[in-house]
All heavy atoms as a GROMACS GRO file, in nm:
protein
  581
    1MET      N    1   0.474   7.191   3.666
    1MET     CA    2   0.588   7.122   3.720
    1MET      C    3   0.715   7.197   3.684
    1MET      O    4   0.723   7.261   3.581
    1MET     CB    5   0.598   6.982   3.661
    1MET     CG    6   0.535   6.875   3.745
    1MET     SD    7   0.591   6.713   3.697
    1MET     CE    8   0.438   6.645   3.641
    2SER      N    9   0.813   7.178   3.767
    2SER     CA   10   0.940   7.242   3.740
    2SER      C   11   1.017   7.158   3.638
    2SER      O   12   0.984   7.044   3.608
    2SER     CB   13   1.021   7.254   3.868
    2SER     OG   14   1.062   7.126   3.911
    3GLU      N   15   1.120   7.218   3.584
    3GLU     CA   16   1.202   7.150   3.484
    3GLU      C   17   1.268   7.026   3.545
    3GLU      O   18   1.279   6.922   3.479
    3GLU     CB   19   1.308   7.247   3.431
    3GLU     CG   20   1.384   7.191   3.313
    3GLU     CD   21   1.478   7.293   3.252
    3GLU    OE1   22   1.442   7.412   3.246
    3GLU    OE2   23   1.587   7.251   3.213
    4ARG      N   24   1.308   7.037   3.670
    4ARG     CA   25   1.371   6.922   3.740
    4ARG      C   26   1.272   6.807   3.754
    4ARG      O   27   1.306   6.692   3.732
    4ARG     CB   28   1.422   6.967   3.877
    4ARG     CG   29   1.466   6.856   3.967
    4ARG     CD   30   1.613   6.864   4.000
    4ARG     NE   31   1.651   6.769   4.101
    4ARG     CZ   32   1.704   6.651   4.074
    4ARG    NH1   33   1.723   6.616   3.950
    4ARG    NH2   34   1.737   6.569   4.170
    5ALA      N   35   1.149   6.837   3.790
    5ALA     CA   36   1.046   6.735   3.805
    5ALA      C   37   1.015   6.672   3.670
    5ALA      O   38   0.997   6.550   3.660
    5ALA     CB   39   0.920   6.794   3.867
    6ASP      N   40   1.009   6.753   3.565
    6ASP     CA   41   0.986   6.700   3.430
    6ASP      C   42   1.098   6.604   3.389
    6ASP      O   43   1.072   6.498   3.331
    6ASP     CB   44   0.977   6.814   3.328
    6ASP     CG   45   0.848   6.893   3.339
    6ASP    OD1   46   0.753   6.842   3.402
    6ASP    OD2   47   0.843   7.005   3.283
    7THR      N   48   1.220   6.639   3.421
    7THR     CA   49   1.335   6.554   3.388
    7THR      C   50   1.328   6.422   3.463
    7THR      O   51   1.352   6.316   3.406
    7THR     CB   52   1.466   6.627   3.420
    7THR    OG1   53   1.470   6.751   3.349
    7THR    CG2   54   1.586   6.544   3.382
    8LEU      N   55   1.291   6.428   3.592
    8LEU     CA   56   1.280   6.306   3.672
    8LEU      C   57   1.169   6.215   3.618
    8LEU      O   58   1.186   6.092   3.609
    8LEU     CB   59   1.254   6.339   3.818
    8LEU     CG   60   1.372   6.400   3.895
    8LEU    CD1   61   1.329   6.439   4.036
    8LEU    CD2   62   1.488   6.301   3.901
    9VAL      N   63   1.057   6.273   3.582
    9VAL     CA   64   0.945   6.196   3.527
    9VAL      C   65   0.987   6.132   3.395
    9VAL      O   66   0.959   6.014   3.369
    9VAL     CB   67   0.820   6.284   3.510
    9VAL    CG1   68   0.714   6.212   3.429
    9VAL    CG2   69   0.765   6.324   3.646
   10GLU      N   70   1.055   6.208   3.312
   10GLU     CA   71   1.100   6.155   3.184
   10GLU      C   72   1.202   6.042   3.202
   10GLU      O   73   1.196   5.940   3.134
   10GLU     CB   74   1.162   6.267   3.099
   10GLU     CG   75   1.193   6.223   2.958
   10GLU     CD   76   1.240   6.338   2.871
   10GLU    OE1   77   1.205   6.454   2.899
   10GLU    OE2   78   1.311   6.309   2.774
   11GLU      N   79   1.292   6.056   3.299
   11GLU     CA   80   1.389   5.950   3.327
   11GLU      C   81   1.320   5.824   3.376
   11GLU      O   82   1.353   5.713   3.334
   11GLU     CB   83   1.492   5.998   3.430
   11GLU     CG   84   1.592   6.097   3.376
   11GLU     CD   85   1.686   6.151   3.484
   11GLU    OE1   86   1.677   6.107   3.601
   11GLU    OE2   87   1.768   6.239   3.451
   12ARG      N   88   1.224   5.841   3.465
   12ARG     CA   89   1.150   5.725   3.516
   12ARG      C   90   1.070   5.659   3.405
   12ARG      O   91   1.063   5.536   3.396
   12ARG     CB   92   1.057   5.768   3.629
   12ARG     CG   93   1.134   5.804   3.756
   12ARG     CD   94   1.044   5.830   3.873
   12ARG     NE   95   0.977   5.704   3.908
   12ARG     CZ   96   0.870   5.698   3.986
   12ARG    NH1   97   0.817   5.808   4.036
   12ARG    NH2   98   0.815   5.583   4.015
   13LEU      N   99   1.011   5.738   3.318
   13LEU     CA  100   0.935   5.684   3.206
   13LEU      C  101   1.026   5.606   3.112
   13LEU      O  102   0.992   5.495   3.068
   13LEU     CB  103   0.863   5.797   3.131
   13LEU     CG  104   0.775   5.755   3.014
   13LEU    CD1  105   0.665   5.661   3.060
   13LEU    CD2  106   0.717   5.876   2.945
   14ASN      N  107   1.143   5.661   3.083
   14ASN     CA  108   1.240   5.590   2.998
   14ASN      C  109   1.283   5.459   3.061
   14ASN      O  110   1.296   5.357   2.993
   14ASN     CB  111   1.362   5.678   2.969
   14ASN     CG  112   1.331   5.790   2.872
   14ASN    OD1  113   1.237   5.781   2.793
   14ASN    ND2  114   1.409   5.896   2.878
   15GLU      N  115   1.308   5.462   3.192
   15GLU     CA  116   1.348   5.340   3.262
   15GLU      C  117   1.238   5.235   3.258
   15GLU      O  118   1.264   5.116   3.234
   15GLU     CB  119   1.384   5.373   3.407
   15GLU     CG  120   1.436   5.254   3.485
   15GLU     CD  121   1.474   5.290   3.628
   15GLU    OE1  122   1.499   5.409   3.656
   15GLU    OE2  123   1.478   5.198   3.710
   16LEU      N  124   1.113   5.278   3.277
   16LEU     CA  125   1.001   5.185   3.270
   16LEU      C  126   0.984   5.128   3.130
   16LEU      O  127   0.954   5.009   3.114
   16LEU     CB  128   0.872   5.254   3.316
   16LEU     CG  129   0.862   5.281   3.466
   16LEU    CD1  130   0.738   5.366   3.494
   16LEU    CD2  131   0.857   5.152   3.544
   17GLU      N  132   1.002   5.211   3.028
   17GLU     CA  133   0.992   5.162   2.891
   17GLU      C  134   1.102   5.059   2.862
   17GLU      O  135   1.078   4.958   2.796
   17GLU     CB  136   1.001   5.278   2.792
   17GLU     CG  137   0.877   5.364   2.788
   17GLU     CD  138   0.892   5.487   2.699
   17GLU    OE1  139   1.008   5.527   2.669
   17GLU    OE2  140   0.790   5.542   2.659
   18PHE      N  141   1.222   5.084   2.913
   18PHE     CA  142   1.332   4.990   2.895
   18PHE      C  143   1.301   4.857   2.964
   18PHE      O  144   1.320   4.749   2.906
   18PHE     CB  145   1.462   5.050   2.951
   18PHE     CG  146   1.578   4.957   2.944
   18PHE    CD1  147   1.644   4.936   2.823
   18PHE    CD2  148   1.622   4.889   3.057
   18PHE    CE1  149   1.752   4.849   2.816
   18PHE    CE2  150   1.729   4.802   3.050
   18PHE     CZ  151   1.794   4.782   2.929
   19LYS      N  152   1.251   4.865   3.087
   19LYS     CA  153   1.217   4.743   3.160
   19LYS      C  154   1.104   4.668   3.092
   19LYS      O  155   1.105   4.544   3.085
   19LYS     CB  156   1.179   4.776   3.305
   19LYS     CG  157   1.297   4.815   3.391
   19LYS     CD  158   1.255   4.847   3.533
   19LYS     CE  159   1.376   4.885   3.617
   19LYS     NZ  160   1.337   4.916   3.756
   20LEU      N  161   1.006   4.738   3.040
   20LEU     CA  162   0.895   4.675   2.970
   20LEU      C  163   0.944   4.603   2.844
   20LEU      O  164   0.904   4.490   2.816
   20LEU     CB  165   0.788   4.778   2.933
   20LEU     CG  166   0.668   4.725   2.855
   20LEU    CD1  167   0.595   4.617   2.935
   20LEU    CD2  168   0.575   4.838   2.818
   21ALA      N  169   1.033   4.666   2.770
   21ALA     CA  170   1.090   4.602   2.651
   21ALA      C  171   1.166   4.476   2.690
   21ALA      O  172   1.156   4.373   2.621
   21ALA     CB  173   1.181   4.699   2.577
   22PHE      N  174   1.241   4.481   2.799
   22PHE     CA  175   1.314   4.364   2.846
   22PHE      C  176   1.217   4.252   2.885
   22PHE      O  177   1.237   4.136   2.849
   22PHE     CB  178   1.402   4.402   2.966
   22PHE     CG  179   1.474   4.285   3.025
   22PHE    CD1  180   1.586   4.231   2.962
   22PHE    CD2  181   1.431   4.230   3.143
   22PHE    CE1  182   1.653   4.122   3.017
   22PHE    CE2  183   1.497   4.120   3.199
   22PHE     CZ  184   1.607   4.067   3.135
   23VAL      N  185   1.111   4.286   2.957
   23VAL     CA  186   1.013   4.186   2.999
   23VAL      C  187   0.942   4.125   2.877
   23VAL      O  188   0.920   4.004   2.872
   23VAL     CB  189   0.912   4.248   3.098
   23VAL    CG1  190   0.793   4.155   3.121
   23VAL    CG2  191   0.979   4.279   3.230
   24GLU      N  192   0.909   4.207   2.779
   24GLU     CA  193   0.846   4.156   2.658
   24GLU      C  194   0.939   4.059   2.584
   24GLU      O  195   0.895   3.955   2.535
   24GLU     CB  196   0.804   4.270   2.566
   24GLU     CG  197   0.684   4.347   2.618
   24GLU     CD  198   0.651   4.468   2.532
   24GLU    OE1  199   0.736   4.515   2.453
   24GLU    OE2  200   0.536   4.516   2.544
   25GLN      N  201   1.067   4.093   2.575
   25GLN     CA  202   1.164   4.005   2.510
   25GLN      C  203   1.177   3.875   2.587
   25GLN      O  204   1.179   3.767   2.529
   25GLN     CB  205   1.301   4.074   2.499
   25GLN     CG  206   1.409   3.987   2.439
   25GLN     CD  207   1.382   3.951   2.295
   25GLN    OE1  208   1.338   4.034   2.217
   25GLN    NE2  209   1.406   3.826   2.259
   26LEU      N  210   1.185   3.885   2.718
   26LEU     CA  211   1.197   3.766   2.803
   26LEU      C  212   1.074   3.678   2.790
   26LEU      O  213   1.085   3.555   2.779
   26LEU     CB  214   1.217   3.808   2.949
   26LEU     CG  215   1.240   3.698   3.050
   26LEU    CD1  216   1.367   3.619   3.016
   26LEU    CD2  217   1.252   3.757   3.189
   27LEU      N  218   0.957   3.737   2.786
   27LEU     CA  219   0.833   3.663   2.770
   27LEU      C  220   0.831   3.590   2.636
   27LEU      O  221   0.790   3.474   2.627
   27LEU     CB  222   0.713   3.756   2.783
   27LEU     CG  223   0.575   3.693   2.777
   27LEU    CD1  224   0.558   3.590   2.889
   27LEU    CD2  225   0.468   3.799   2.787
   28GLY      N  226   0.876   3.655   2.532
   28GLY     CA  227   0.885   3.591   2.400
   28GLY      C  228   0.981   3.473   2.402
   28GLY      O  229   0.953   3.367   2.346
   29ASP      N  230   1.096   3.491   2.466
   29ASP     CA  231   1.195   3.383   2.477
   29ASP      C  232   1.138   3.264   2.555
   29ASP      O  233   1.157   3.148   2.517
   29ASP     CB  234   1.324   3.432   2.543
   29ASP     CG  235   1.399   3.533   2.457
   29ASP    OD1  236   1.369   3.545   2.336
   29ASP    OD2  237   1.489   3.600   2.512
   30LEU      N  238   1.070   3.293   2.663
   30LEU     CA  239   1.010   3.187   2.744
   30LEU      C  240   0.901   3.114   2.666
   30LEU      O  241   0.888   2.992   2.674
   30LEU     CB  242   0.954   3.243   2.874
   30LEU     CG  243   1.057   3.287   2.977
   30LEU    CD1  244   0.989   3.359   3.094
   30LEU    CD2  245   1.136   3.168   3.029
   31ASN      N  246   0.823   3.188   2.590
   31ASN     CA  247   0.719   3.127   2.508
   31ASN      C  248   0.780   3.034   2.403
   31ASN      O  249   0.732   2.923   2.381
   31ASN     CB  250   0.634   3.234   2.441
   31ASN     CG  251   0.516   3.174   2.367
   31ASN    OD1  252   0.440   3.097   2.424
   31ASN    ND2  253   0.501   3.209   2.240
   32ASP      N  254   0.889   3.078   2.340
   32ASP     CA  255   0.958   2.994   2.242
   32ASP      C  256   1.010   2.867   2.307
   32ASP      O  257   0.998   2.757   2.252
   32ASP     CB  258   1.073   3.070   2.176
   32ASP     CG  259   1.025   3.184   2.088
   32ASP    OD1  260   0.906   3.188   2.053
   32ASP    OD2  261   1.110   3.271   2.056
   33ALA      N  262   1.069   2.879   2.424
   33ALA     CA  263   1.123   2.763   2.496
   33ALA      C  264   1.011   2.667   2.535
   33ALA      O  265   1.024   2.545   2.521
   33ALA     CB  266   1.200   2.808   2.620
   34LEU      N  267   0.900   2.722   2.580
   34LEU     CA  268   0.786   2.638   2.619
   34LEU      C  269   0.729   2.564   2.497
   34LEU      O  270   0.697   2.445   2.506
   34LEU     CB  271   0.678   2.723   2.685
   34LEU     CG  272   0.553   2.650   2.732
   34LEU    CD1  273   0.590   2.545   2.838
   34LEU    CD2  274   0.453   2.747   2.788
   35THR      N  275   0.720   2.631   2.386
   35THR     CA  276   0.671   2.568   2.263
   35THR      C  277   0.762   2.455   2.220
   35THR      O  278   0.717   2.346   2.185
   35THR     CB  279   0.658   2.673   2.151
   35THR    OG1  280   0.570   2.777   2.194
   35THR    CG2  281   0.606   2.612   2.023
   36THR      N  282   0.893   2.478   2.226
   36THR     CA  283   0.991   2.375   2.189
   36THR      C  284   0.980   2.254   2.282
   36THR      O  285   0.976   2.139   2.237
   36THR     CB  286   1.133   2.432   2.193
   36THR    OG1  287   1.142   2.540   2.100
   36THR    CG2  288   1.236   2.328   2.160
   37GLU      N  289   0.976   2.280   2.412
   37GLU     CA  290   0.968   2.170   2.508
   37GLU      C  291   0.837   2.095   2.498
   37GLU      O  292   0.833   1.973   2.515
   37GLU     CB  293   0.990   2.223   2.650
   37GLU     CG  294   1.131   2.272   2.676
   37GLU     CD  295   1.237   2.170   2.643
   37GLU    OE1  296   1.226   2.053   2.688
   37GLU    OE2  297   1.332   2.205   2.572
   38SER      N  298   0.730   2.165   2.468
   38SER     CA  299   0.600   2.099   2.452
   38SER      C  300   0.604   2.003   2.333
   38SER      O  301   0.552   1.891   2.341
   38SER     CB  302   0.491   2.204   2.432
   38SER     OG  303   0.366   2.142   2.411
   39ALA      N  304   0.668   2.044   2.225
   39ALA     CA  305   0.681   1.956   2.108
   39ALA      C  306   0.767   1.835   2.142
   39ALA      O  307   0.736   1.722   2.100
   39ALA     CB  308   0.741   2.033   1.991
   40ARG      N  309   0.874   1.855   2.218
   40ARG     CA  310   0.960   1.743   2.258
   40ARG      C  311   0.886   1.646   2.348
   40ARG      O  312   0.898   1.524   2.333
   40ARG     CB  313   1.085   1.795   2.328
   40ARG     CG  314   1.179   1.871   2.235
   40ARG     CD  315   1.300   1.924   2.307
   40ARG     NE  316   1.384   1.811   2.344
   40ARG     CZ  317   1.486   1.820   2.429
   40ARG    NH1  318   1.515   1.936   2.485
   40ARG    NH2  319   1.558   1.715   2.459
   41VAL      N  320   0.807   1.696   2.441
   41VAL     CA  321   0.729   1.610   2.530
   41VAL      C  322   0.629   1.530   2.449
   41VAL      O  323   0.611   1.409   2.471
   41VAL     CB  324   0.659   1.694   2.640
   41VAL    CG1  325   0.553   1.612   2.712
   41VAL    CG2  326   0.761   1.746   2.740
   42SER      N  327   0.564   1.592   2.353
   42SER     CA  328   0.467   1.520   2.269
   42SER      C  329   0.535   1.409   2.190
   42SER      O  330   0.482   1.298   2.180
   42SER     CB  331   0.398   1.617   2.172
   42SER     OG  332   0.319   1.709   2.242
   43ALA      N  333   0.653   1.436   2.136
   43ALA     CA  334   0.726   1.333   2.061
   43ALA      C  335   0.766   1.219   2.154
   43ALA      O  336   0.754   1.100   2.117
   43ALA     CB  337   0.850   1.394   1.996
   44LEU      N  338   0.810   1.250   2.274
   44LEU     CA  339   0.847   1.146   2.370
   44LEU      C  340   0.725   1.063   2.412
   44LEU      O  341   0.735   0.941   2.429
   44LEU     CB  342   0.914   1.207   2.492
   44LEU     CG  343   1.055   1.263   2.467
   44LEU    CD1  344   1.103   1.341   2.589
   44LEU    CD2  345   1.152   1.151   2.434
   45GLU      N  346   0.612   1.128   2.428
   45GLU     CA  347   0.489   1.055   2.462
   45GLU      C  348   0.452   0.957   2.351
   45GLU      O  349   0.411   0.844   2.379
   45GLU     CB  350   0.375   1.152   2.490
   45GLU     CG  351   0.387   1.225   2.623
   45GLU     CD  352   0.280   1.330   2.643
   45GLU    OE1  353   0.220   1.378   2.543
   45GLU    OE2  354   0.256   1.366   2.760
   46ARG      N  355   0.466   1.000   2.226
   46ARG     CA  356   0.437   0.911   2.113
   46ARG      C  357   0.533   0.791   2.113
   46ARG      O  358   0.493   0.678   2.088
   46ARG     CB  359   0.444   0.986   1.980
   46ARG     CG  360   0.325   1.078   1.956
   46ARG     CD  361   0.321   1.131   1.814
   46ARG     NE  362   0.439   1.209   1.779
   46ARG     CZ  363   0.455   1.338   1.803
   46ARG    NH1  364   0.358   1.407   1.861
   46ARG    NH2  365   0.565   1.401   1.768
   47GLN      N  366   0.660   0.819   2.141
   47GLN     CA  367   0.757   0.709   2.148
   47GLN      C  368   0.723   0.611   2.259
   47GLN      O  369   0.730   0.489   2.241
   47GLN     CB  370   0.898   0.763   2.169
   47GLN     CG  371   0.959   0.826   2.047
   47GLN     CD  372   1.100   0.877   2.075
   47GLN    OE1  373   1.137   0.904   2.189
   47GLN    NE2  374   1.180   0.888   1.970
   48ILE      N  375   0.686   0.662   2.374
   48ILE     CA  376   0.649   0.576   2.487
   48ILE      C  377   0.527   0.492   2.451
   48ILE      O  378   0.523   0.372   2.481
   48ILE     CB  379   0.626   0.659   2.615
   48ILE    CG1  380   0.758   0.713   2.667
   48ILE    CG2  381   0.555   0.577   2.722
   48ILE    CD1  382   0.745   0.812   2.780
   49ASP      N  383   0.428   0.553   2.388
   49ASP     CA  384   0.309   0.478   2.347
   49ASP      C  385   0.347   0.364   2.252
   49ASP      O  386   0.298   0.252   2.266
   49ASP     CB  387   0.207   0.570   2.281
   49ASP     CG  388   0.138   0.664   2.379
   49ASP    OD1  389   0.145   0.638   2.502
   49ASP    OD2  390   0.080   0.766   2.334
   50GLY      N  391   0.434   0.393   2.157
   50GLY     CA  392   0.478   0.290   2.063
   50GLY      C  393   0.553   0.178   2.133
   50GLY      O  394   0.532   0.059   2.104
   51LEU      N  395   0.639   0.214   2.227
   51LEU     CA  396   0.713   0.113   2.302
   51LEU      C  397   0.620   0.028   2.389
   51LEU      O  398   0.640  -0.093   2.402
   51LEU     CB  399   0.820   0.180   2.388
   51LEU     CG  400   0.940   0.238   2.312
   51LEU    CD1  401   1.028   0.318   2.406
   51LEU    CD2  402   1.018   0.127   2.245
   52GLN      N  403   0.519   0.091   2.447
   52GLN     CA  404   0.423   0.016   2.528
   52GLN      C  405   0.348  -0.084   2.442
   52GLN      O  406   0.326  -0.199   2.483
   52GLN     CB  407   0.324   0.110   2.597
   52GLN     CG  408   0.382   0.182   2.717
   52GLN     CD  409   0.283   0.280   2.779
   52GLN    OE1  410   0.197   0.335   2.711
   52GLN    NE2  411   0.298   0.303   2.909
   53GLN      N  412   0.308  -0.043   2.323
   53GLN     CA  413   0.238  -0.134   2.233
   53GLN      C  414   0.328  -0.250   2.192
   53GLN      O  415   0.284  -0.365   2.189
   53GLN     CB  416   0.188  -0.058   2.110
   53GLN     CG  417   0.074   0.037   2.140
   53GLN     CD  418   0.035   0.120   2.019
   53GLN    OE1  419   0.093   0.109   1.913
   53GLN    NE2  420  -0.066   0.204   2.037
   54ARG      N  421   0.454  -0.220   2.161
   54ARG     CA  422   0.547  -0.327   2.124
   54ARG      C  423   0.570  -0.423   2.240
   54ARG      O  424   0.576  -0.546   2.221
   54ARG     CB  425   0.680  -0.268   2.079
   54ARG     CG  426   0.672  -0.201   1.943
   54ARG     CD  427   0.800  -0.134   1.902
   54ARG     NE  428   0.912  -0.227   1.904
   54ARG     CZ  429   1.038  -0.189   1.896
   54ARG    NH1  430   1.069  -0.061   1.884
   54ARG    NH2  431   1.135  -0.278   1.898
   55LEU      N  432   0.583  -0.370   2.360
   55LEU     CA  433   0.603  -0.454   2.478
   55LEU      C  434   0.481  -0.542   2.503
   55LEU      O  435   0.494  -0.661   2.531
   55LEU     CB  436   0.633  -0.366   2.600
   55LEU     CG  437   0.657  -0.439   2.732
   55LEU    CD1  438   0.778  -0.533   2.719
   55LEU    CD2  439   0.679  -0.340   2.844
   56GLN      N  440   0.363  -0.483   2.492
   56GLN     CA  441   0.241  -0.562   2.512
   56GLN      C  442   0.230  -0.672   2.408
   56GLN      O  443   0.191  -0.786   2.439
   56GLN     CB  444   0.118  -0.471   2.509
   56GLN     CG  445   0.103  -0.384   2.632
   56GLN     CD  446  -0.009  -0.283   2.620
   56GLN    OE1  447  -0.068  -0.267   2.514
   56GLN    NE2  448  -0.038  -0.214   2.729
   57SER      N  449   0.266  -0.643   2.284
   57SER     CA  450   0.264  -0.745   2.179
   57SER      C  451   0.364  -0.854   2.208
   57SER      O  452   0.336  -0.973   2.189
   57SER     CB  453   0.295  -0.682   2.042
   57SER     OG  454   0.196  -0.591   2.006
   58ALA      N  455   0.482  -0.816   2.253
   58ALA     CA  456   0.585  -0.915   2.284
   58ALA      C  457   0.542  -1.002   2.401
   58ALA      O  458   0.562  -1.124   2.399
   58ALA     CB  459   0.717  -0.846   2.315
   59VAL      N  460   0.484  -0.943   2.503
   59VAL     CA  461   0.438  -1.019   2.619
   59VAL      C  462   0.325  -1.112   2.578
   59VAL      O  463   0.321  -1.229   2.618
   59VAL     CB  464   0.396  -0.924   2.734
   59VAL    CG1  465   0.321  -0.999   2.843
   59VAL    CG2  466   0.517  -0.854   2.792
   60ALA      N  467   0.233  -1.063   2.499
   60ALA     CA  468   0.121  -1.146   2.455
   60ALA      C  469   0.171  -1.263   2.370
   60ALA      O  470   0.121  -1.375   2.381
   60ALA     CB  471   0.021  -1.062   2.376
   61GLY      N  472   0.270  -1.239   2.286
   61GLY     CA  473   0.324  -1.345   2.203
   61GLY      C  474   0.406  -1.445   2.282
   61GLY      O  475   0.409  -1.564   2.251
   62ALA      N  476   0.470  -1.402   2.388
   62ALA     CA  477   0.554  -1.490   2.468
   62ALA      C  478   0.476  -1.568   2.570
   62ALA      O  479   0.524  -1.668   2.621
   62ALA     CB  480   0.662  -1.408   2.538
   63SER      N  481   0.357  -1.527   2.601
   63SER     CA  482   0.281  -1.594   2.706
   63SER      C  483   0.203  -1.714   2.654
   63SER      O  484   0.134  -1.780   2.730
   63SER     CB  485   0.186  -1.494   2.774
   63SER     OG  486   0.089  -1.450   2.681
   64GLY      N  487   0.215  -1.745   2.526
   64GLY     CA  488   0.146  -1.861   2.470
   64GLY      C  489   0.211  -1.991   2.513
   64GLY      O  490   0.316  -1.993   2.578
   65ASP      N  491   0.149  -2.099   2.478
   65ASP     CA  492   0.200  -2.233   2.511
   65ASP      C  493   0.323  -2.262   2.427
   65ASP      O  494   0.318  -2.260   2.305
   65ASP     CB  495   0.089  -2.334   2.483
   65ASP     CG  496   0.127  -2.474   2.528
   65ASP    OD1  497   0.231  -2.489   2.594
   65ASP    OD2  498   0.050  -2.567   2.496
   66PRO      N  499   0.438  -2.292   2.490
   66PRO     CA  500   0.560  -2.318   2.415
   66PRO      C  501   0.548  -2.441   2.326
   66PRO      O  502   0.617  -2.454   2.226
   66PRO     CB  503   0.668  -2.338   2.520
   66PRO     CG  504   0.604  -2.324   2.652
   66PRO     CD  505   0.458  -2.294   2.632
   67ARG      N  506   0.458  -2.537   2.358
   67ARG     CA  507   0.441  -2.656   2.274
   67ARG      C  508   0.377  -2.624   2.141
   67ARG      O  509   0.391  -2.700   2.045
   67ARG     CB  510   0.357  -2.760   2.348
   67ARG     CG  511   0.430  -2.819   2.470
   67ARG     CD  512   0.340  -2.911   2.544
   67ARG     NE  513   0.244  -2.826   2.618
   67ARG     CZ  514   0.142  -2.871   2.687
   67ARG    NH1  515   0.117  -2.999   2.693
   67ARG    NH2  516   0.063  -2.788   2.752
   68SER      N  517   0.308  -2.508   2.135
   68SER     CA  518   0.244  -2.473   2.008
   68SER      C  519   0.338  -2.406   1.911
   68SER      O  520   0.306  -2.389   1.793
   68SER     CB  521   0.124  -2.380   2.035
   68SER     OG  522   0.170  -2.256   2.086
   69GLU      N  523   0.459  -2.372   1.956
   69GLU     CA  524   0.557  -2.311   1.867
   69GLU      C  525   0.628  -2.419   1.787
   69GLU      O  526   0.652  -2.530   1.836
   69GLU     CB  527   0.659  -2.231   1.949
   69GLU     CG  528   0.602  -2.109   2.015
   69GLU     CD  529   0.710  -2.026   2.085
   69GLU    OE1  530   0.829  -2.042   2.052
   69GLU    OE2  531   0.673  -1.946   2.172
   70PRO      N  532   0.667  -2.388   1.663
   70PRO     CA  533   0.740  -2.488   1.584
   70PRO      C  534   0.879  -2.509   1.644
   70PRO      O  535   0.932  -2.421   1.711
   70PRO     CB  536   0.747  -2.424   1.445
   70PRO     CG  537   0.728  -2.279   1.467
   70PRO     CD  538   0.643  -2.265   1.591
   71PRO      N  539   0.940  -2.624   1.621
   71PRO     CA  540   1.074  -2.649   1.675
   71PRO      C  541   1.176  -2.559   1.608
   71PRO      O  542   1.155  -2.512   1.497
   71PRO     CB  543   1.099  -2.796   1.642
   71PRO     CG  544   1.008  -2.826   1.530
   71PRO     CD  545   0.890  -2.735   1.544
   72PRO      N  546   1.286  -2.533   1.676
   72PRO     CA  547   1.391  -2.450   1.616
   72PRO      C  548   1.445  -2.517   1.488
   72PRO      O  549   1.434  -2.639   1.470
   72PRO     CB  550   1.499  -2.444   1.723
   72PRO     CG  551   1.438  -2.496   1.848
   72PRO     CD  552   1.318  -2.574   1.811
   73PRO      N  553   1.504  -2.440   1.400
   73PRO     CA  554   1.546  -2.495   1.269
   73PRO      C  555   1.656  -2.601   1.278
   73PRO      O  556   1.672  -2.676   1.186
   73PRO     CB  557   1.595  -2.372   1.194
   73PRO     CG  558   1.609  -2.264   1.292
   73PRO     CD  559   1.528  -2.300   1.413
   74HIS      N  560   1.726  -2.612   1.386
   74HIS     CA  561   1.834  -2.710   1.392
   74HIS      C  562   1.784  -2.852   1.426
   74HIS      O  563   1.862  -2.943   1.432
   74HIS     CB  564   1.942  -2.666   1.493
   74HIS     CG  565   1.893  -2.656   1.634
   74HIS    ND1  566   1.829  -2.543   1.678
   74HIS    CD2  567   1.900  -2.741   1.739
   74HIS    CE1  568   1.798  -2.559   1.808
   74HIS    NE2  569   1.840  -2.680   1.847
   75TYR      N  570   1.654  -2.872   1.446
   75TYR     CA  571   1.601  -3.006   1.471
   75TYR      C  572   1.562  -3.073   1.343
   75TYR      O  573   1.515  -3.031   1.250
   75TYR     CB  574   1.479  -3.001   1.566
   75TYR     CG  575   1.519  -2.986   1.710
   75TYR    CD1  576   1.485  -2.872   1.781
   75TYR    CD2  577   1.589  -3.087   1.776
   75TYR    CE1  578   1.519  -2.859   1.914
   75TYR    CE2  579   1.623  -3.072   1.910
   75TYR     CZ  580   1.589  -2.960   1.977
   75TYR     OH  581   1.622  -2.948   2.108
   0.00000   0.00000   0.00000
């Protein structure tokens, strides 16, 4: 190869290495963001499960016969 062709190949190789480094950094950043969001989604799912259980308990407690409840303290 001529010196000019060698220079062009070297420039293209350097450009590809630069782009590869950028893509690797971007992939790492995206992985970090995905990991963070996955943890947040899991925490929100746990909160929703807890709220559903509390709601079901409240509904089950409220659906009983009102005559079976003791009178309010002011009676």
